[in-house]
C-alpha positions as CSV (number, residue, x, y, z in Angstrom):
1,M,31.8,-50.3,-116.8
2,G,32.5,-52.3,-113.7
3,F,35.2,-54.3,-115.5
4,L,36.9,-51.2,-116.7
5,K,36.8,-49.6,-113.3
6,D,38.3,-52.7,-111.7
7,M,41.0,-52.8,-114.3
8,H,41.8,-49.1,-113.6
9,E,41.9,-49.6,-109.9
10,R,44.2,-52.7,-110.3
11,R,46.6,-50.6,-112.4
12,I,46.7,-47.8,-109.8
13,A,47.3,-50.4,-107.0
14,A,50.1,-52.0,-109.0
15,A,51.8,-48.6,-109.6
16,Q,51.5,-47.7,-105.9
17,E,53.0,-51.1,-104.9
18,M,55.9,-50.5,-107.3
19,R,56.6,-47.1,-105.8
20,A,56.2,-48.2,-102.2
21,G,59.5,-48.0,-100.3
22,Q,61.4,-46.4,-103.2
23,P,63.4,-43.2,-102.7
24,V,61.7,-39.9,-103.5
25,V,64.0,-37.7,-105.4
26,I,63.6,-33.9,-106.0
27,T,65.4,-32.4,-108.9
28,I,65.8,-28.6,-109.0
29,A,66.4,-26.7,-112.2
30,R,67.2,-23.1,-111.6
31,D,67.0,-19.9,-113.6
32,Y,70.2,-18.1,-112.8
33,G,69.7,-15.6,-110.0
34,A,66.5,-17.1,-108.6
35,E,68.4,-18.5,-105.6
36,G,67.6,-22.1,-106.4
37,H,70.7,-23.3,-104.6
38,E,69.8,-21.4,-101.4
39,I,66.3,-22.8,-101.6
40,G,67.8,-26.3,-102.1
41,K,69.9,-25.9,-99.0
42,M,66.9,-24.8,-97.0
43,L,64.8,-27.7,-98.3
44,S,67.6,-30.2,-97.4
45,M,67.5,-29.0,-93.8
46,E,63.7,-28.9,-93.8
47,L,63.3,-32.4,-95.1
48,G,66.3,-34.1,-93.6
49,I,67.7,-35.4,-96.9
50,P,71.0,-34.6,-98.6
51,L,71.5,-32.0,-101.3
52,Y,73.8,-32.9,-104.2
53,D,75.2,-30.2,-106.4
54,N,79.0,-29.7,-106.8
55,E,79.6,-33.1,-105.2
56,L,78.2,-34.6,-108.4
57,L,81.2,-33.3,-110.3
58,V,83.6,-34.8,-107.7
59,R,81.9,-38.2,-107.7
60,S,81.8,-38.3,-111.5
61,A,85.3,-37.1,-111.9
62,A,86.4,-39.9,-109.5
63,R,85.2,-42.4,-112.0
64,S,87.6,-41.2,-114.7
65,G,91.2,-40.0,-114.1
66,E,91.1,-38.2,-117.4
67,A,88.0,-36.3,-116.5
68,L,89.4,-35.5,-113.1
69,D,92.4,-33.8,-114.7
70,K,90.0,-31.8,-116.9
71,V,88.0,-30.6,-113.9
72,A,91.2,-29.8,-112.0
73,A,92.3,-27.6,-114.9
74,Y,89.1,-25.6,-114.9
75,D,89.2,-25.3,-111.1
76,E,92.7,-23.7,-111.5
77,R,91.3,-21.2,-113.9
78,M,88.4,-20.4,-111.5
79,A,90.8,-20.0,-108.6
80,H,92.8,-17.3,-110.4
81,G,90.1,-15.5,-112.3
82,P,89.6,-11.8,-111.5
83,L,86.6,-11.0,-109.3
84,D,86.6,-7.2,-109.9
85,S,84.8,-7.4,-113.2
86,V,81.8,-9.1,-114.7
87,A,83.9,-10.9,-117.3
88,G,86.1,-12.4,-114.5
89,Y,83.1,-13.5,-112.5
90,V,81.4,-15.0,-115.5
91,E,84.6,-16.9,-116.3
92,R,84.7,-18.3,-112.8
93,M,81.0,-19.2,-112.6
94,A,80.9,-20.6,-116.2
95,A,84.0,-22.8,-115.8
96,E,81.8,-25.8,-114.8
97,F,79.7,-25.4,-117.9
98,M,82.8,-24.9,-120.1
99,A,84.1,-28.3,-119.0
100,F,81.0,-29.7,-120.6
101,L,80.7,-27.2,-123.5
102,P,84.2,-27.1,-124.9
103,D,85.2,-25.7,-128.3
104,R,87.8,-28.3,-129.3
105,A,87.1,-31.8,-130.6
106,D,89.5,-33.5,-128.2
107,S,87.9,-31.6,-125.3
108,R,84.4,-32.6,-126.4
109,T,85.4,-36.3,-126.2
110,I,86.6,-35.8,-122.6
111,S,83.6,-33.7,-121.6
112,D,81.2,-36.3,-123.0
113,R,82.9,-38.9,-120.9
114,L,82.5,-36.7,-117.9
115,F,78.9,-36.1,-118.5
116,K,78.2,-39.8,-119.0
117,S,79.9,-40.6,-115.7
118,M,78.0,-37.8,-114.0
119,A,74.7,-39.1,-115.4
120,Q,75.4,-42.5,-114.0
121,V,76.1,-41.0,-110.6
122,I,72.7,-39.2,-110.7
123,V,70.8,-42.3,-111.6
124,D,72.6,-44.3,-108.9
125,L,71.8,-41.7,-106.2
126,A,68.2,-41.6,-107.2
127,A,67.9,-45.4,-106.9
128,T,69.5,-45.6,-103.5
129,R,68.3,-42.8,-101.3
130,S,65.8,-39.9,-101.1
131,C,67.7,-36.7,-101.9
132,I,67.7,-33.4,-103.7
133,I,69.7,-33.1,-106.9
134,E,70.4,-29.7,-108.4
135,G,70.9,-29.0,-112.1
136,R,73.1,-31.2,-114.3
137,L,70.1,-32.2,-116.5
138,S,69.0,-34.4,-113.6
139,D,65.3,-33.7,-114.3
140,Y,65.8,-35.1,-117.9
141,L,67.8,-38.1,-116.7
142,L,65.2,-39.1,-114.1
143,R,62.1,-38.2,-116.2
144,N,60.8,-41.8,-116.2
145,N,61.3,-42.3,-112.4
146,P,57.8,-42.4,-110.9
147,N,59.2,-41.2,-107.5
148,H,60.8,-38.1,-109.0
149,I,59.6,-34.6,-108.4
150,A,60.8,-32.2,-111.0
151,V,61.0,-28.5,-109.8
152,L,61.9,-25.3,-111.5
153,V,62.9,-22.3,-109.4
154,T,62.4,-19.1,-111.3
155,A,61.7,-15.4,-111.0
156,P,61.2,-12.5,-113.4
157,F,64.4,-11.3,-115.1
158,D,64.5,-8.0,-113.3
159,A,64.1,-9.7,-109.9
160,R,67.0,-12.0,-110.7
161,V,69.2,-9.1,-111.8
162,E,68.5,-7.3,-108.5
163,I,69.3,-10.4,-106.5
164,V,72.6,-11.0,-108.3
165,R,73.5,-7.3,-108.4
166,S,73.0,-6.8,-104.7
167,K,75.0,-10.0,-103.8
168,R,77.9,-9.2,-106.1
169,G,78.0,-5.4,-105.6
170,L,77.3,-4.8,-109.3
171,D,75.4,-2.0,-111.1
172,K,72.2,-2.9,-112.9
173,R,73.8,-3.1,-116.3
174,A,76.6,-5.4,-115.1
175,G,74.1,-7.6,-113.2
176,A,71.9,-8.0,-116.2
177,K,74.9,-9.0,-118.3
178,L,75.9,-11.6,-115.8
179,V,72.4,-13.1,-115.5
180,R,72.1,-13.3,-119.3
181,E,75.5,-15.0,-119.7
182,M,74.9,-17.6,-117.0
183,Q,71.3,-18.3,-118.1
184,H,72.6,-18.9,-121.6
185,A,75.2,-21.3,-120.3
186,R,72.6,-23.3,-118.4
187,E,70.3,-23.5,-121.4
188,A,73.1,-24.5,-123.7
189,F,74.0,-27.4,-121.3
190,Y,70.4,-28.7,-121.6
191,K,70.4,-28.4,-125.3
192,R,73.7,-30.2,-125.8
193,Y,73.2,-33.1,-123.5
194,S,69.6,-33.8,-124.3
195,A,70.3,-33.6,-128.0
196,G,67.8,-30.7,-128.2
197,K,65.0,-32.8,-126.7
198,W,64.7,-31.0,-123.4
199,K,64.5,-27.5,-122.1
200,M,64.9,-26.2,-118.6
201,T,61.1,-25.5,-118.5
202,D,60.1,-29.0,-119.8
203,G,58.5,-31.7,-117.7
204,K,58.2,-29.9,-114.5
205,D,55.8,-31.0,-111.8
206,I,56.3,-27.8,-109.8
207,V,57.3,-24.3,-110.8
208,V,57.9,-21.8,-107.9
209,N,58.4,-18.1,-108.3
210,R,61.0,-17.0,-105.8
211,A,60.1,-13.3,-106.3
212,K,56.5,-13.9,-105.3
213,L,56.8,-16.6,-102.7
214,G,60.2,-15.8,-101.1
215,R,62.7,-18.6,-100.3
216,Q,60.7,-20.0,-97.4
217,G,57.5,-20.0,-99.5
218,C,59.2,-22.0,-102.2
219,V,60.6,-24.5,-99.7
220,D,57.1,-25.0,-98.2
221,V,55.5,-25.8,-101.6
222,I,58.2,-28.3,-102.6
223,A,58.3,-29.9,-99.1
224,A,54.5,-30.4,-99.2
225,A,54.8,-32.3,-102.5
226,Y,57.7,-34.4,-101.1
227,R,55.8,-35.3,-98.0
228,F,52.8,-36.3,-100.1
229,K,55.0,-38.7,-102.1
230,L,56.4,-40.2,-99.0
231,A,53.0,-40.8,-97.6
232,E,51.8,-42.3,-100.9
233,G,54.6,-44.8,-100.6
234,G,54.1,-45.5,-97.0
235,Q,57.5,-44.1,-95.9
236,A,58.6,-42.1,-92.9
237,P,60.6,-38.9,-93.2
238,A,64.4,-39.3,-93.3
239,S,67.2,-37.6,-91.4
240,V,70.4,-36.0,-92.9
241,A,73.9,-36.1,-91.5
242,A,75.6,-32.8,-90.8
243,G,77.5,-31.4,-93.8
244,E,75.6,-33.5,-96.4
245,F,74.5,-30.5,-98.4
246,E,76.6,-28.5,-100.8
247,T,77.3,-24.8,-100.8
248,G,78.0,-22.7,-103.8
249,D,76.5,-20.4,-106.4
250,L,73.8,-17.8,-106.6
251,G,71.1,-20.2,-107.7
């Protein structure tokens, strides 16, 4: 028994030594309408670490001129899409996903290159600095990183509809349609680029209910886990430069 206990303690010590000094990375998967993006921004300010969301697309596109043209084309569609209808809003919000879930063989080749580039950006960021990464299958890509905290921000469907409806000035029926469309797009992204191996709900260390905890309550829970991981690795809290977090969608 003493031998087994010593072996177990040595393994724990070795794992802690390996993690010591390494960046702690939070990934946030978000059910649409749960305000995961807003929670991510608040968390970034609370912890003093940068939040990466839309910037991941820019960085990955910069690695490939062909992919950059593709993203620019979708941005053009978003810029001119109508805002006075659910269909127009879905088109604008879903444009990012459409770049990765195209319906033509030639576009699929381009989108696959873009995703591969974006995946490398995510892995590189996680290896170099403590940060928060939203969406983009980052939880799956970093699933074997021992300093990774995988979070899902969720809320009941009706609560998410109400959040989206009130922010967009939609009626309940239109809000429900928008939430369903965008949720489907996010789930399809996971299915395609994990080859069906990973769902938004898989492998999460923390699941927070925005409807029950509120935004600040969700931030507090995630921040506590982050600080524990820092202390475990013998690290001090970081500081973030102004403007290092992204702004954008409804979560």
